[in-house]
C-alpha positions, 0 to 999 in steps of 0.5 A: 945544286941546292935541293928543292923541297915542296913547301906549304904556302903561308904568306897569303894567310898572313899578308892582307891584300888590297882587296881585303883592306878595301873591304875593311875600309868600307865596313865602318861606314856601313855600320854608321849609316842606316842602309836601304834596299836601294843603297844596298844594291848600289853598294853591291854594284860598286863593290863588284866594279872595284873587285873587277878593276883591282885584279892584279897580274904577275908574269914570269918569263924564262928564256934560255939560249944555253945551259950550264955544261957542268950540269949537262955533261958538257952539253951547252944546248945553244939556241938563238931565239929563246931570249928574244921570246922571253923579252917579247912575251914580257913586252906583251905583259907590260903592255897589259900592265902586268908586273913582270920578271924576266930570267935569261939564260944564266939567271934562269936557274931552278932556284930563281924560277921556283922562287918567282912561281912561289912568290906569285902563288903566295901573293895572288888571290881569286880573280888575279892572273899569273902569266908564265912563259918558257922558251928553251930546251925540253928534256926527259928523266926516267920516272922512278914513281912507276906512274908514267906510261912511257917511264919518263918525266918531262922537264924544262931545261933550266940553266943549272938543272932540269925542272921536272913537270911533277914540280911544275904542277905541284907549284901550280896547284898551290895557287888560290882558287879563282886565280887564272894561270896561263902557261906558254911553253915553246919547247919540246920533250919527245925522244921520238923525233929523229934528226932527219925530220928536222930538215936542218933546223934547230930543235928545242929538244935536249938530245936523248943521249944528253938527257940520259947522261945528265940523269945518270950524273945527277940520279940521286938528285932527280929521283929525290925530287920525284919522290918528294913531290909524290910524298907531298901530293899523297897516296892519291897522286894521279900523275901530276906530271902529265899536266905539262907533258900532256899539253901535247896529247889528247886529254885523258881520263887521268888528266880530267882527274888532275883538273878536278884537284886543281884550285886555280883556272889553268890554261897551258899552250904548248909549242907542239905535239908530243911526237913533234919538235918545236923549232928555234928561229933567228928572231923567235921560236916558230910557235912564239913567232906566230903568236906574236904575228896574230896578237899583232901588238894587241889588236887581236880581239879573239879568245884564248881558244880562238888564238890557239886555233889561229896559231894552229892554222898558221903552223906546219903540220910538223909542229902543231901547238896544243891547248889544255886546261886544268881546273875550272878554266872554261870561262878563262878560255873564253876571255881575251888573251892576256886581259887582267 
């Protein structure tokens, strides 16, 4: 499997956007016509309207009903509803006029997922939206940087390898200031969940013994990923991996410090708390099922915060989704879900 190295963003600087070209088209006329206070005010209002209406949205939906046993020590991680989740989330995105990419099971590789996230980071500008969803198993690998309290890094189990949450946060931190990023994760990572508590259902947690077997087989690869991210972030690194893992936890002082370093406005909503499990279903995961029911094909008119509360009320106590924000996301959290 190819090693993924952190990289810097370049194309956003060299590729003019529609917003920039719109502004440059307006400038010649402003030079040839004398302006008045009234016309200046009118132009400001018009420009504001154009800027609002020209906001763009990209979405990426990852749904894995299985993983490659060759990487995961013979474990195939079979699930039923994750591909349905991805398709249903993509349907919401398309109904809101977003440009969507869907990566199912074998196509949901590390390379493809990271490439799609990086392309969005390069392309989107202030006011734009990136909508990212993941449905599949969550896992853990030992933390080699010594910065995790539980000595474990949380992961998304992509088809040919795990995506460490250090990597995910590093990618999200590269979005331009003012970009809105929404992440929905219908998976779980906790190794504390016991089989007895699952009551016969399918959990979206990679079994701890499989997690350790997978890590042992690819130790050099995962250790290098963590060290590369730590090096890219710098000596002042303050546990960016908690950006994903702590979606399931009470906000901490360190998370507040992470938020201050994030340029984009990010909302992360998880499928459960860190000591719980996200359950798989026949049609959708439990979290995604309630989200779709409350969204009701777009008739829902609340905010992201209200949506989270509504889902919480509909879920059993054994699975309580959580919401966390990074960056300047206060206004974002008050917007209607999935609005561009």
